[in-house]
C-alpha positions in Angstrom: 0.0 0.0 0.0 1.4 3.3 -1.0 0.8 6.8 -2.4 1.9 6.6 -6.1 1.4 10.2 -7.1 0.2 13.6 -5.8 -1.1 16.1 -8.3 -1.8 19.8 -7.8 -3.7 22.3 -10.0 -4.0 26.0 -9.4 -7.5 27.1 -10.3 -9.0 30.7 -10.4 -12.0 31.5 -8.3 -12.0 35.2 -9.2 -14.9 37.4 -8.4 -15.8 41.1 -8.3 -16.7 40.9 -4.6 -14.6 42.4 -1.8 -14.6 42.5 2.0 -13.1 45.2 4.2 -9.5 44.1 3.5 -9.2 42.4 0.1 -10.9 41.9 -3.2 -11.2 38.5 -4.9 -10.5 39.6 -8.5 -7.3 37.5 -8.7 -8.1 34.8 -6.1 -6.9 31.2 -6.8 -6.9 27.9 -4.9 -5.0 24.6 -5.1 -6.9 21.4 -6.0 -5.0 18.3 -5.0 -5.3 14.6 -5.9 -3.6 11.9 -3.8 -3.5 8.8 -5.9 -2.9 5.4 -4.1 -2.3 1.9 -5.3 -5.3 0.6 -3.3 -8.0 -0.7 -5.7 -11.8 -0.3 -5.1 -14.3 -1.4 -7.8 -11.4 -1.8 -10.3 -10.1 1.7 -9.8 -7.4 3.2 -7.6 -8.5 5.1 -4.5 -8.0 8.8 -4.9 -8.2 11.4 -2.2 -9.0 15.0 -3.0 -8.5 18.3 -1.2 -8.4 22.0 -1.8 -7.7 25.1 0.3 -10.3 27.6 1.5 -11.0 30.9 -0.1 -9.1 34.0 1.0 -5.6 32.4 0.7 -4.1 31.8 -2.7 -3.2 28.5 -4.2 0.1 27.0 -3.0 1.2 24.8 -5.8 4.8 25.9 -5.9 5.3 25.1 -2.2 3.7 21.7 -2.6 5.7 20.8 -5.7 9.0 22.0 -4.3 8.8 20.7 -0.7 5.8 18.8 0.6 4.9 16.5 -2.3 8.5 15.2 -2.8 8.9 14.5 0.9 5.8 12.2 0.9 6.8 10.4 -2.3 10.4 10.0 -1.2 9.5 8.5 2.2 9.7 4.7 2.6 6.1 3.6 1.8 5.9 1.4 4.9 6.7 4.4 7.1 3.4 6.0 6.1 1.2 3.0 7.0 -0.8 2.8 10.2 -0.4 0.1 12.8 -3.0 -2.2 11.3 -1.1 -2.3 8.1 -4.3 -1.8 6.2 -4.4 2.0 5.7 -2.4 5.1 5.3 -1.6 7.0 8.5 -2.4 10.8 8.2 -0.2 11.6 11.2 2.8 9.9 9.7 2.2 11.5 6.3 1.9 14.9 8.0 5.2 14.3 9.9 6.9 13.5 6.5 5.6 16.7 5.0 6.9 18.7 8.0 10.4 17.2 7.9 13.2 19.8 8.1 10.7 22.7 8.7 11.4 25.1 11.6 8.7 25.9 14.1 6.9 29.2 13.7 6.0 31.1 10.6 2.6 29.5 10.0 1.6 31.4 6.9 1.6 29.9 3.4 3.1 26.5 4.2 0.2 25.8 6.6 -2.1 26.1 3.6 0.0 23.8 1.4 0.2 21.1 4.0 -3.5 21.5 5.0 -4.6 21.0 1.5 -2.7 17.8 1.0 -3.8 16.6 4.4 -7.4 17.0 3.4 -6.8 14.8 0.4 -5.0 12.2 2.6 -8.0 12.0 5.0 -10.4 11.6 2.0 -8.3 8.7 0.8 -8.0 7.1 4.3 -11.8 7.2 4.8 -12.4 5.7 1.3 -9.9 2.9 1.9 -11.8 2.1 5.1 -15.0 2.3 3.3 -16.6 4.9 5.5 -17.8 8.5 5.4 -15.1 10.6 7.0 -17.5 11.8 9.7 -18.0 8.1 10.8 -14.3 7.4 10.7 -13.6 10.5 12.9 -16.4 9.5 15.3 -15.0 6.0 15.6 -11.4 7.1 16.1 -11.7 10.3 18.1 -15.3 10.6 19.3 -17.8 8.4 20.9 -18.5 6.4 17.8 -21.8 8.1 17.0 -21.6 11.1 14.7 -24.2 13.9 14.6 -25.1 14.0 10.9 -27.2 17.1 11.4 -24.9 20.1 11.3 -25.7 23.8 11.8 -24.7 26.0 8.9 -25.0 29.7 8.3 -25.0 31.6 5.0 -22.0 33.8 4.5 -22.5 36.7 2.0 -23.1 40.4 2.2 -19.9 41.3 0.4 -19.3 44.7 -1.2 -19.5 44.7 -5.0 -20.0 47.3 -7.7 -23.6 48.5 -8.1 -24.8 47.0 -4.8 -27.5 48.9 -3.0 -29.8 48.1 0.0 -32.4 46.5 -2.2 -29.9 44.1 -3.7 -28.5 43.3 -0.3 -31.9 42.5 1.0 -32.7 40.4 -2.0 -29.5 38.4 -1.4 -30.4 37.7 2.2 -33.9 36.7 1.3 -32.6 34.0 -0.9 -30.6 32.5 2.0 -33.6 32.6 4.3 -35.8 31.1 1.5 -33.3 28.2 1.2 -33.6 27.3 4.9 -30.8 29.3 6.6 -31.6 30.9 10.0 -28.3 32.8 10.3 -26.8 35.0 7.6 -23.6 37.0 7.6 -22.6 40.3 6.0 -19.4 42.2 5.8 -18.6 45.5 7.6 -15.7 47.8 7.6 -15.6 48.4 3.8 -17.3 51.8 4.2 -18.2 54.2 6.9 -19.8 53.2 10.2 -23.0 55.0 9.2 -23.2 53.1 5.9 -22.6 49.8 7.7 -25.3 50.5 10.2 -27.8 51.3 7.4 -26.8 48.0 5.7 -27.4 46.1 9.0 -30.8 47.7 9.3 -31.6 46.7 5.8 -30.7 43.1 6.4 -32.6 43.0 9.8 -35.7 44.3 8.0 -36.0 41.0 6.1 -35.3 38.7 9.0 -38.0 37.1 11.1 -38.2 35.8 14.7 -35.5 33.1 15.3 -33.3 34.4 12.4 -30.1 36.3 13.1 -27.4 38.3 11.5 -23.6 38.0 12.0 -21.2 40.7 10.9 -17.5 40.3 9.9 -14.9 43.1 9.7 -12.2 40.8 8.3 -9.5 42.2 10.7 -9.8 45.7 9.3 -10.1 47.8 12.5 -7.6 49.4 14.8 -8.6 49.4 18.5 -10.4 52.8 18.5 -12.4 51.8 15.4 -13.2 48.4 16.8 -14.5 49.9 20.0 -16.5 52.5 18.0 -18.2 49.7 16.1 -18.7 47.6 19.3 -20.6 50.4 20.9 -22.8 50.9 17.8 -23.4 47.2 17.3 -24.4 46.7 20.9 -27.9 48.0 20.0 -28.5 44.9 18.0 -29.0 41.3 18.9 -26.3 40.0 16.5 -25.2 36.3 16.2 -21.6 37.6 16.5 -19.2 40.4 15.8 -16.4 38.8 13.9 -12.6 39.5 13.5 -12.7 43.1 14.5 -8.9 43.6 14.4 -5.7 42.0 13.1 -5.9 38.2 13.9 -2.6 38.3 15.9 -3.5 41.4 17.9 -4.6 39.5 21.0 -4.5 42.6 23.1 -7.1 44.3 20.9 -9.4 41.3 21.1 -9.0 41.1 24.9 -9.7 44.9 25.3 -12.7 44.7 23.1 -14.6 42.4 25.5 -14.8 45.4 27.8 -17.0 47.2 25.2 -19.0 44.3 23.7 -20.6 41.8 26.0 -22.3 39.8 23.2 -20.8 37.0 21.2 -17.7 37.6 19.2 -15.8 35.3 16.8 -12.3 35.0 15.4 -9.6 32.6 14.5 -9.9 31.9 10.8 -6.5 33.5 10.1 -4.7 31.6 12.9 -2.9 28.7 11.3 -1.4 26.6 14.0 -2.3 25.1 17.4 0.3 27.4 19.0 -1.4 30.6 17.5 -4.8 29.2 18.6 -3.4 28.6 22.1 -2.1 32.2 22.2 -5.6 33.5 21.3 -7.1 31.4 24.2 -4.4 32.5 26.6 -4.2 36.2 25.8 -7.2 37.2 23.6 -9.8 37.4 26.2 -12.1 35.0 24.5 -15.1 33.9 26.6 -15.9 30.1 26.5 -19.5 30.7 27.4 -20.4 32.9 24.4 -17.7 33.4 21.9 -16.9 31.3 18.8 -13.7 30.0 17.3 -13.3 29.8 13.5 -10.1 27.8 13.0 -10.1 26.3 9.5 -8.3 23.0 9.0 -7.8 23.6 5.3 -5.7 26.7 6.0 -4.0 25.5 9.2 -2.0 22.4 8.5 -5.0 20.2 8.1 -7.0 17.9 10.4 -3.9 16.5 12.1 -3.1 19.9 13.5 -6.8 20.6 14.1 -7.0 17.6 16.4 -4.1 19.1 18.4 -6.0 22.3 18.6 -9.1 20.6 19.9 -7.0 18.9 22.6 -5.6 22.3 23.6 -9.1 23.7 23.8 -10.3 20.9 26.0 -7.3 21.5 28.3 -8.4 25.2 28.6 -12.1 24.3 29.3 -13.5 25.0 25.9 -16.3 22.9 24.4 -15.9 21.8 20.8 -19.4 23.2 20.2 -17.9 26.7 20.3 -16.0 25.9 17.1 -17.7 26.9 13.9 -15.0 26.8 11.2 -14.4 29.2 8.4 -14.3 28.1 4.8 -17.6 26.6 3.8 -16.2 23.2 2.6 -17.2 19.6 3.1 -14.1 18.7 5.1 -15.2 20.9 8.0 -18.8 19.6 7.7 -17.4 16.1 8.2 -15.3 17.2 11.2 -18.4 19.0 12.7 -20.5 15.8 12.4 -17.8 13.4 13.5 -16.3 15.4 16.4 -19.2 17.5 17.7 -18.3 21.0 16.5 -20.9 23.8 16.7 -21.4 24.0 12.9 -19.8 25.3 9.8 -19.7 28.3 7.5 -21.5 28.0 4.1 -21.2 30.0 0.9 -24.5 29.3 -0.9 -23.6 31.2 -4.1 -19.9 32.1 -3.9 -16.6 30.3 -4.7 -18.4 27.6 -6.6 -18.1 24.8 -7.3 -15.9 24.4 -4.2 -18.4 25.7 -1.7 -21.7 24.0 -0.9 -23.0 20.5 -0.3 -23.5 17.3 -2.2 -26.3 17.2 -4.7 -29.7 17.0 -3.1 -28.6 18.1 0.3 -30.9 20.9 1.5 -30.8 23.3 4.4 -33.7 22.8 6.8 -34.1 25.1 9.8 -30.4 26.1 9.6 -29.1 22.6 9.4 -28.0 20.1 6.8 -27.9 16.3 7.1 -24.8 14.7 5.7 -25.4 11.9 3.3 -23.8 8.4 3.5 -21.0 9.0 1.0 -17.5 7.5 1.3 -14.6 9.8 2.3 -15.4 13.5 2.4 -18.2 13.0 -0.1 -16.9 15.1 -3.0 -18.1 12.5 -5.5 -21.7 13.5 -4.5 -21.2 17.1 -5.7 -21.2 16.7 -9.5 -20.1 20.2 -10.5 -17.1 19.9 -8.2 -16.3 16.2 -8.9 -15.9 16.9 -12.6 -12.8 19.0 -11.8 -11.4 16.5 -9.4 -11.9 13.6 -11.9 -10.1 15.6 -14.6 -7.1 16.1 -12.3 -6.8 12.5 -11.3 -7.6 10.8 -14.6 
């Protein structure tokens, strides 16, 4: 049993949208196929992965460092103790060979993308959905296939007005979402408050709005927004300041007593631990958005979950960024609080397998092997083209 080839393709996911910090006019991602010599139904088992939006494709790093290390490793050194499957932890260690600690920027995305494909292959070799494999190995054996999801949107784009913003949010509500998210910080505070009012005007009882500043604010601006946002019953106030400015986040809690969220731009267990130690996050109300696809993959995410447990945090406070099926499987298998969703953006990489609908803010994961990419036809056509 061995990995015979790892392929990467850099794909554009460009869009005219922008948040408070970046636009997506030249955004790319890496699509990866891990091809094994294990045969199922007369075909080799192939695991697939891709990185989340907001960080560019990392093909050069993969091709120069991480893919060669896996392929050059002794195949038996990458097999689990049973001898019947690949070991994601050993493969991760092979990728990280000769890497210094610290500096968790772009390489964490490269490793995390390959790691996703490895887990997809491992679950397929075992003949299980990834959520069931995770529940068996790291949970109580019983996954919760109903996962909370919220609709991320409300970006800034040319020609957008309040009417178009409200129409966008109505489409999410009509599709079964109960929580929607919009961007703030891309204009003035007054403009953002009017945009919030516009969205709230289309929400009904039991439906909520989250807002996301994408790390745009300095402390004074973050506080100014906090005071203004306190008049609303928001689902959360997300990533007010720079993701590594833990003092800003800790100070902000003194001005905003409602839920806050951050963590999507922290790419290691160590950075996540620093947020918990020094960022003033409150385990009874705040949310953590660490995204395995950007932060060294599920192997590292498991370390992060262990760290959170040691600090008294429930897994249910984790709602990952990214809107991909990998985190959906982790949420179902390991008991996270839910997952982000992009109903209309970054397609075909966002969304759910064909036929999966949102009902009362939740989706039910189908019984598909691995991560379930084969059940999403518009995405699988790209994956199949890469591996064929």
